[in-house]
mmCIF file of the N, C-alpha and C atoms, coordinates in Angstrom:
data_MODEL
# 
_entry.id   MODEL 
# 
loop_
_atom_site.group_PDB 
_atom_site.id 
_atom_site.type_symbol 
_atom_site.label_atom_id 
_atom_site.label_alt_id 
_atom_site.label_comp_id 
_atom_site.label_asym_id 
_atom_site.label_entity_id 
_atom_site.label_seq_id 
_atom_site.pdbx_PDB_ins_code 
_atom_site.Cartn_x 
_atom_site.Cartn_y 
_atom_site.Cartn_z 
_atom_site.occupancy 
_atom_site.B_iso_or_equiv 
_atom_site.pdbx_formal_charge 
_atom_site.auth_seq_id 
_atom_site.auth_comp_id 
_atom_site.auth_asym_id 
_atom_site.auth_atom_id 
_atom_site.pdbx_PDB_model_num 
ATOM 1   N N  . UNK A 1 1  ? 104.712 141.926 185.300 1.00 0.00 ? 1  UNK A N  1 
ATOM 2   C CA . UNK A 1 1  ? 106.440 142.181 186.011 1.00 0.00 ? 1  UNK A CA 1 
ATOM 3   C C  . UNK A 1 1  ? 106.624 143.739 185.478 1.00 0.00 ? 1  UNK A C  1 
ATOM 4   N N  . UNK A 1 2  ? 106.900 144.111 184.378 1.00 0.00 ? 2  UNK A N  1 
ATOM 5   C CA . UNK A 1 2  ? 107.197 145.088 183.823 1.00 0.00 ? 2  UNK A CA 1 
ATOM 6   C C  . UNK A 1 2  ? 106.563 146.465 184.454 1.00 0.00 ? 2  UNK A C  1 
ATOM 7   N N  . UNK A 1 3  ? 105.501 145.985 185.317 1.00 0.00 ? 3  UNK A N  1 
ATOM 8   C CA . UNK A 1 3  ? 104.681 147.323 186.115 1.00 0.00 ? 3  UNK A CA 1 
ATOM 9   C C  . UNK A 1 3  ? 105.557 147.150 187.402 1.00 0.00 ? 3  UNK A C  1 
ATOM 10  N N  . UNK A 1 4  ? 106.013 146.197 187.229 1.00 0.00 ? 4  UNK A N  1 
ATOM 11  C CA . UNK A 1 4  ? 106.861 145.977 188.969 1.00 0.00 ? 4  UNK A CA 1 
ATOM 12  C C  . UNK A 1 4  ? 108.736 146.738 188.597 1.00 0.00 ? 4  UNK A C  1 
ATOM 13  N N  . UNK A 1 5  ? 108.990 146.527 187.506 1.00 0.00 ? 5  UNK A N  1 
ATOM 14  C CA . UNK A 1 5  ? 110.222 146.994 187.643 1.00 0.00 ? 5  UNK A CA 1 
ATOM 15  C C  . UNK A 1 5  ? 109.595 148.701 187.169 1.00 0.00 ? 5  UNK A C  1 
ATOM 16  N N  . UNK A 1 6  ? 108.745 148.702 186.678 1.00 0.00 ? 6  UNK A N  1 
ATOM 17  C CA . UNK A 1 6  ? 108.976 150.643 186.355 1.00 0.00 ? 6  UNK A CA 1 
ATOM 18  C C  . UNK A 1 6  ? 108.547 151.273 187.751 1.00 0.00 ? 6  UNK A C  1 
ATOM 19  N N  . UNK A 1 7  ? 107.952 150.320 188.493 1.00 0.00 ? 7  UNK A N  1 
ATOM 20  C CA . UNK A 1 7  ? 107.454 151.207 189.833 1.00 0.00 ? 7  UNK A CA 1 
ATOM 21  C C  . UNK A 1 7  ? 108.644 150.825 190.760 1.00 0.00 ? 7  UNK A C  1 
ATOM 22  N N  . UNK A 1 8  ? 109.313 150.542 190.099 1.00 0.00 ? 8  UNK A N  1 
ATOM 23  C CA . UNK A 1 8  ? 110.916 150.137 191.068 1.00 0.00 ? 8  UNK A CA 1 
ATOM 24  C C  . UNK A 1 8  ? 111.981 151.410 190.729 1.00 0.00 ? 8  UNK A C  1 
ATOM 25  N N  . UNK A 1 9  ? 111.956 151.459 189.239 1.00 0.00 ? 9  UNK A N  1 
ATOM 26  C CA . UNK A 1 9  ? 112.890 152.690 189.115 1.00 0.00 ? 9  UNK A CA 1 
ATOM 27  C C  . UNK A 1 9  ? 112.371 153.920 189.295 1.00 0.00 ? 9  UNK A C  1 
ATOM 28  N N  . UNK A 1 10 ? 111.002 154.245 189.464 1.00 0.00 ? 10 UNK A N  1 
ATOM 29  C CA . UNK A 1 10 ? 110.329 155.244 189.630 1.00 0.00 ? 10 UNK A CA 1 
ATOM 30  C C  . UNK A 1 10 ? 110.333 155.586 190.961 1.00 0.00 ? 10 UNK A C  1 
ATOM 31  N N  . UNK A 1 11 ? 110.536 154.853 192.045 1.00 0.00 ? 11 UNK A N  1 
ATOM 32  C CA . UNK A 1 11 ? 110.624 154.854 193.865 1.00 0.00 ? 11 UNK A CA 1 
ATOM 33  C C  . UNK A 1 11 ? 112.463 154.973 193.892 1.00 0.00 ? 11 UNK A C  1 
ATOM 34  N N  . UNK A 1 12 ? 112.800 154.474 192.857 1.00 0.00 ? 12 UNK A N  1 
ATOM 35  C CA . UNK A 1 12 ? 115.070 154.543 192.587 1.00 0.00 ? 12 UNK A CA 1 
ATOM 36  C C  . UNK A 1 12 ? 114.958 155.933 192.683 1.00 0.00 ? 12 UNK A C  1 
ATOM 37  N N  . UNK A 1 13 ? 114.505 156.601 191.218 1.00 0.00 ? 13 UNK A N  1 
ATOM 38  C CA . UNK A 1 13 ? 114.300 157.668 190.785 1.00 0.00 ? 13 UNK A CA 1 
ATOM 39  C C  . UNK A 1 13 ? 114.185 158.916 192.170 1.00 0.00 ? 13 UNK A C  1 
ATOM 40  N N  . UNK A 1 14 ? 112.419 158.878 192.549 1.00 0.00 ? 14 UNK A N  1 
ATOM 41  C CA . UNK A 1 14 ? 112.404 159.812 193.384 1.00 0.00 ? 14 UNK A CA 1 
ATOM 42  C C  . UNK A 1 14 ? 113.163 159.616 194.726 1.00 0.00 ? 14 UNK A C  1 
ATOM 43  N N  . UNK A 1 15 ? 113.651 158.632 195.547 1.00 0.00 ? 15 UNK A N  1 
ATOM 44  C CA . UNK A 1 15 ? 114.407 158.856 196.535 1.00 0.00 ? 15 UNK A CA 1 
ATOM 45  C C  . UNK A 1 15 ? 115.644 159.671 196.344 1.00 0.00 ? 15 UNK A C  1 
ATOM 46  N N  . UNK A 1 16 ? 116.207 158.822 195.148 1.00 0.00 ? 16 UNK A N  1 
ATOM 47  C CA . UNK A 1 16 ? 117.635 159.514 194.541 1.00 0.00 ? 16 UNK A CA 1 
ATOM 48  C C  . UNK A 1 16 ? 117.545 161.686 194.743 1.00 0.00 ? 16 UNK A C  1 
ATOM 49  N N  . UNK A 1 17 ? 116.297 161.518 194.017 1.00 0.00 ? 17 UNK A N  1 
ATOM 50  C CA . UNK A 1 17 ? 116.119 163.041 194.038 1.00 0.00 ? 17 UNK A CA 1 
ATOM 51  C C  . UNK A 1 17 ? 115.674 163.248 195.469 1.00 0.00 ? 17 UNK A C  1 
ATOM 52  N N  . UNK A 1 18 ? 114.974 163.358 195.871 1.00 0.00 ? 18 UNK A N  1 
ATOM 53  C CA . UNK A 1 18 ? 114.894 163.184 197.440 1.00 0.00 ? 18 UNK A CA 1 
ATOM 54  C C  . UNK A 1 18 ? 116.187 163.924 198.181 1.00 0.00 ? 18 UNK A C  1 
ATOM 55  N N  . UNK A 1 19 ? 117.154 162.662 198.500 1.00 0.00 ? 19 UNK A N  1 
ATOM 56  C CA . UNK A 1 19 ? 118.460 162.875 199.285 1.00 0.00 ? 19 UNK A CA 1 
ATOM 57  C C  . UNK A 1 19 ? 119.075 164.329 198.630 1.00 0.00 ? 19 UNK A C  1 
ATOM 58  N N  . UNK A 1 20 ? 118.984 164.502 197.581 1.00 0.00 ? 20 UNK A N  1 
ATOM 59  C CA . UNK A 1 20 ? 119.613 165.843 196.433 1.00 0.00 ? 20 UNK A CA 1 
ATOM 60  C C  . UNK A 1 20 ? 118.476 167.098 197.193 1.00 0.00 ? 20 UNK A C  1 
ATOM 61  N N  . UNK A 1 21 ? 117.819 166.974 197.397 1.00 0.00 ? 21 UNK A N  1 
ATOM 62  C CA . UNK A 1 21 ? 116.715 168.108 197.342 1.00 0.00 ? 21 UNK A CA 1 
ATOM 63  C C  . UNK A 1 21 ? 116.994 168.582 198.954 1.00 0.00 ? 21 UNK A C  1 
ATOM 64  N N  . UNK A 1 22 ? 117.309 166.976 199.762 1.00 0.00 ? 22 UNK A N  1 
ATOM 65  C CA . UNK A 1 22 ? 117.560 167.895 201.474 1.00 0.00 ? 22 UNK A CA 1 
ATOM 66  C C  . UNK A 1 22 ? 118.976 167.961 201.624 1.00 0.00 ? 22 UNK A C  1 
ATOM 67  N N  . UNK A 1 23 ? 119.403 167.446 200.608 1.00 0.00 ? 23 UNK A N  1 
ATOM 68  C CA . UNK A 1 23 ? 120.905 167.754 200.905 1.00 0.00 ? 23 UNK A CA 1 
ATOM 69  C C  . UNK A 1 23 ? 121.087 169.297 200.723 1.00 0.00 ? 23 UNK A C  1 
ATOM 70  N N  . UNK A 1 24 ? 120.401 169.864 200.076 1.00 0.00 ? 24 UNK A N  1 
ATOM 71  C CA . UNK A 1 24 ? 120.622 171.032 199.031 1.00 0.00 ? 24 UNK A CA 1 
ATOM 72  C C  . UNK A 1 24 ? 120.151 171.762 200.112 1.00 0.00 ? 24 UNK A C  1 
ATOM 73  N N  . UNK A 1 25 ? 118.631 171.590 200.822 1.00 0.00 ? 25 UNK A N  1 
ATOM 74  C CA . UNK A 1 25 ? 118.389 172.779 201.467 1.00 0.00 ? 25 UNK A CA 1 
ATOM 75  C C  . UNK A 1 25 ? 119.049 172.622 203.289 1.00 0.00 ? 25 UNK A C  1 
ATOM 76  N N  . UNK A 1 26 ? 119.663 171.655 203.451 1.00 0.00 ? 26 UNK A N  1 
ATOM 77  C CA . UNK A 1 26 ? 120.915 171.835 204.375 1.00 0.00 ? 26 UNK A CA 1 
ATOM 78  C C  . UNK A 1 26 ? 121.753 172.254 204.146 1.00 0.00 ? 26 UNK A C  1 
ATOM 79  N N  . UNK A 1 27 ? 121.941 172.270 203.046 1.00 0.00 ? 27 UNK A N  1 
ATOM 80  C CA . UNK A 1 27 ? 123.660 173.580 202.260 1.00 0.00 ? 27 UNK A CA 1 
ATOM 81  C C  . UNK A 1 27 ? 122.707 174.904 202.986 1.00 0.00 ? 27 UNK A C  1 
ATOM 82  N N  . UNK A 1 28 ? 121.470 175.113 202.603 1.00 0.00 ? 28 UNK A N  1 
ATOM 83  C CA . UNK A 1 28 ? 120.851 176.715 202.009 1.00 0.00 ? 28 UNK A CA 1 
ATOM 84  C C  . UNK A 1 28 ? 120.814 177.178 203.640 1.00 0.00 ? 28 UNK A C  1 
ATOM 85  N N  . UNK A 1 29 ? 120.555 176.393 204.550 1.00 0.00 ? 29 UNK A N  1 
ATOM 86  C CA . UNK A 1 29 ? 120.000 176.545 205.790 1.00 0.00 ? 29 UNK A CA 1 
ATOM 87  C C  . UNK A 1 29 ? 121.910 177.141 206.704 1.00 0.00 ? 29 UNK A C  1 
ATOM 88  N N  . UNK A 1 30 ? 122.699 176.116 206.274 1.00 0.00 ? 30 UNK A N  1 
ATOM 89  C CA . UNK A 1 30 ? 123.798 176.036 206.791 1.00 0.00 ? 30 UNK A CA 1 
ATOM 90  C C  . UNK A 1 30 ? 124.361 177.416 206.688 1.00 0.00 ? 30 UNK A C  1 
ATOM 91  N N  . UNK A 1 31 ? 124.308 177.952 205.354 1.00 0.00 ? 31 UNK A N  1 
ATOM 92  C CA . UNK A 1 31 ? 124.704 179.236 204.638 1.00 0.00 ? 31 UNK A CA 1 
ATOM 93  C C  . UNK A 1 31 ? 123.662 180.147 205.772 1.00 0.00 ? 31 UNK A C  1 
ATOM 94  N N  . UNK A 1 32 ? 122.769 180.540 205.577 1.00 0.00 ? 32 UNK A N  1 
ATOM 95  C CA . UNK A 1 32 ? 122.023 181.307 206.053 1.00 0.00 ? 32 UNK A CA 1 
ATOM 96  C C  . UNK A 1 32 ? 122.602 181.414 207.504 1.00 0.00 ? 32 UNK A C  1 
ATOM 97  N N  . UNK A 1 33 ? 122.636 180.218 208.709 1.00 0.00 ? 33 UNK A N  1 
ATOM 98  C CA . UNK A 1 33 ? 122.730 180.668 209.296 1.00 0.00 ? 33 UNK A CA 1 
ATOM 99  C C  . UNK A 1 33 ? 124.677 181.527 210.204 1.00 0.00 ? 33 UNK A C  1 
ATOM 100 N N  . UNK A 1 34 ? 125.198 180.787 209.255 1.00 0.00 ? 34 UNK A N  1 
ATOM 101 C CA . UNK A 1 34 ? 126.865 181.571 208.650 1.00 0.00 ? 34 UNK A CA 1 
ATOM 102 C C  . UNK A 1 34 ? 126.741 182.702 208.717 1.00 0.00 ? 34 UNK A C  1 
ATOM 103 N N  . UNK A 1 35 ? 125.627 183.306 207.510 1.00 0.00 ? 35 UNK A N  1 
ATOM 104 C CA . UNK A 1 35 ? 125.323 185.084 207.663 1.00 0.00 ? 35 UNK A CA 1 
ATOM 105 C C  . UNK A 1 35 ? 125.189 185.612 208.910 1.00 0.00 ? 35 UNK A C  1 
ATOM 106 N N  . UNK A 1 36 ? 124.005 185.206 209.193 1.00 0.00 ? 36 UNK A N  1 
ATOM 107 C CA . UNK A 1 36 ? 123.666 185.370 210.609 1.00 0.00 ? 36 UNK A CA 1 
ATOM 108 C C  . UNK A 1 36 ? 124.717 185.525 211.682 1.00 0.00 ? 36 UNK A C  1 
ATOM 109 N N  . UNK A 1 37 ? 125.372 184.767 212.214 1.00 0.00 ? 37 UNK A N  1 
ATOM 110 C CA . UNK A 1 37 ? 126.837 184.650 212.684 1.00 0.00 ? 37 UNK A CA 1 
ATOM 111 C C  . UNK A 1 37 ? 127.563 185.410 212.484 1.00 0.00 ? 37 UNK A C  1 
ATOM 112 N N  . UNK A 1 38 ? 127.784 185.281 211.524 1.00 0.00 ? 38 UNK A N  1 
ATOM 113 C CA . UNK A 1 38 ? 128.724 186.563 210.696 1.00 0.00 ? 38 UNK A CA 1 
ATOM 114 C C  . UNK A 1 38 ? 128.438 188.165 210.846 1.00 0.00 ? 38 UNK A C  1 
ATOM 115 N N  . UNK A 1 39 ? 127.119 188.696 210.773 1.00 0.00 ? 39 UNK A N  1 
ATOM 116 C CA . UNK A 1 39 ? 126.495 189.817 210.962 1.00 0.00 ? 39 UNK A CA 1 
ATOM 117 C C  . UNK A 1 39 ? 126.741 190.154 212.334 1.00 0.00 ? 39 UNK A C  1 
ATOM 118 N N  . UNK A 1 40 ? 126.341 188.823 213.503 1.00 0.00 ? 40 UNK A N  1 
ATOM 119 C CA . UNK A 1 40 ? 126.166 189.203 214.693 1.00 0.00 ? 40 UNK A CA 1 
ATOM 120 C C  . UNK A 1 40 ? 127.697 189.439 215.672 1.00 0.00 ? 40 UNK A C  1 
ATOM 121 N N  . UNK A 1 41 ? 128.737 189.150 214.702 1.00 0.00 ? 41 UNK A N  1 
ATOM 122 C CA . UNK A 1 41 ? 129.848 189.103 214.644 1.00 0.00 ? 41 UNK A CA 1 
ATOM 123 C C  . UNK A 1 41 ? 130.578 190.228 214.605 1.00 0.00 ? 41 UNK A C  1 
ATOM 124 N N  . UNK A 1 42 ? 129.793 191.066 213.102 1.00 0.00 ? 42 UNK A N  1 
ATOM 125 C CA . UNK A 1 42 ? 130.510 192.306 213.245 1.00 0.00 ? 42 UNK A CA 1 
ATOM 126 C C  . UNK A 1 42 ? 130.052 193.384 213.988 1.00 0.00 ? 42 UNK A C  1 
ATOM 127 N N  . UNK A 1 43 ? 128.803 192.641 214.064 1.00 0.00 ? 43 UNK A N  1 
ATOM 128 C CA . UNK A 1 43 ? 127.967 194.147 215.231 1.00 0.00 ? 43 UNK A CA 1 
ATOM 129 C C  . UNK A 1 43 ? 128.348 194.267 217.201 1.00 0.00 ? 43 UNK A C  1 
ATOM 130 N N  . UNK A 1 44 ? 129.672 193.076 216.877 1.00 0.00 ? 44 UNK A N  1 
ATOM 131 C CA . UNK A 1 44 ? 130.009 193.461 218.351 1.00 0.00 ? 44 UNK A CA 1 
ATOM 132 C C  . UNK A 1 44 ? 130.951 194.673 218.403 1.00 0.00 ? 44 UNK A C  1 
# 
């Protein structure tokens, strides 16, 4: 029973960490896209 609870807690922690990581990657990609768009606008 303790093993089951420990596995569930570990799985929950990993899911939360994965969500934060994916969110961070999304922000980074969005920022890079904004930078490219701004550079393209300045070059016109």
